[in-house]
C-alpha positions as CSV (number, residue, x, y, z in Angstrom):
1,M,0.0,0.0,0.0
2,N,2.3,2.7,-1.3
3,D,-0.4,5.4,-1.6
4,A,-1.7,5.2,1.9
5,R,-3.0,8.3,3.6
6,K,-3.0,9.0,7.3
7,I,-6.3,10.6,8.3
8,T,-8.1,12.1,11.3
9,A,-11.8,11.5,11.6
10,V,-14.3,12.2,14.3
11,L,-16.5,9.1,14.6
12,P,-18.8,7.8,17.3
13,A,-16.8,5.6,19.8
14,R,-19.6,3.1,20.1
15,L,-19.8,2.7,16.3
16,L,-16.1,2.1,16.1
17,A,-16.0,-0.3,19.0
18,T,-18.9,-2.4,17.7
19,A,-17.5,-2.5,14.2
20,Q,-14.1,-3.6,15.5
21,T,-15.6,-6.2,17.8
22,N,-17.6,-7.6,15.0
23,S,-14.7,-7.7,12.6
24,G,-12.2,-9.0,15.1
25,A,-9.5,-6.9,13.3
26,S,-7.4,-3.9,14.1
27,L,-9.0,-0.4,13.8
28,T,-7.2,0.2,10.5
29,Q,-8.3,-3.1,9.0
30,T,-11.8,-2.5,10.2
31,L,-12.0,0.9,8.5
32,K,-10.3,-0.4,5.4
33,T,-12.9,-3.3,5.2
34,A,-15.8,-0.9,5.7
35,L,-14.6,1.4,2.9
36,E,-14.1,-1.6,0.6
37,Q,-17.6,-2.8,1.3
38,Y,-19.0,0.6,0.7
39,N,-17.2,1.0,-2.6
40,H,-18.4,-2.5,-3.6
41,S,-22.0,-1.7,-2.7
42,E,-21.9,1.5,-4.7
43,W,-20.4,-0.3,-7.7
44,C,-23.2,-2.9,-7.5
45,R,-25.9,-0.1,-7.2
46,K,-24.5,1.6,-10.3
47,L,-24.3,-1.7,-12.2
48,L,-27.9,-2.5,-11.3
49,A,-29.0,0.9,-12.5
50,T,-27.8,0.0,-16.0
51,Q,-30.1,-3.0,-16.1
52,G,-31.9,-3.2,-19.5
53,Q,-29.8,-0.4,-21.0
54,F,-27.5,-2.6,-23.1
55,K,-28.4,-4.7,-26.1
56,L,-26.4,-7.9,-25.9
57,D,-26.2,-10.2,-28.9
58,I,-25.5,-13.3,-26.9
59,D,-27.1,-16.6,-27.9
60,L,-27.9,-18.6,-24.7
61,E,-27.6,-21.9,-26.6
62,D,-24.1,-20.9,-27.8
63,L,-23.1,-20.2,-24.2
64,R,-24.4,-23.5,-23.1
65,R,-22.6,-25.4,-25.8
66,D,-19.3,-23.6,-25.0
67,R,-19.2,-25.0,-21.4
68,E,-17.0,-27.9,-20.4
69,F,-18.3,-30.7,-18.2
70,D,-16.7,-33.3,-16.0
71,A,-17.5,-37.0,-16.1
72,H,-20.5,-36.4,-13.8
73,G,-22.0,-33.7,-16.0
74,N,-20.9,-30.8,-13.7
75,V,-19.8,-27.6,-15.3
76,L,-16.0,-27.1,-14.9
């Protein structure tokens, strides 16, 4: 993590304590995880907002034929 920033933030002590207890990690790791989860949820929200906006020329049968299966018929 070469581009790390040291920050000062005023946050509710109970919120931090609960989050850190739930994560079982250090304060830094707890905050990092929370920010990663926030970024992921925003990415998902934006992706879902695009639903139905793209025309995909994908043939479902072609996709099914393109898969590889093991001896028991499970997709690899």
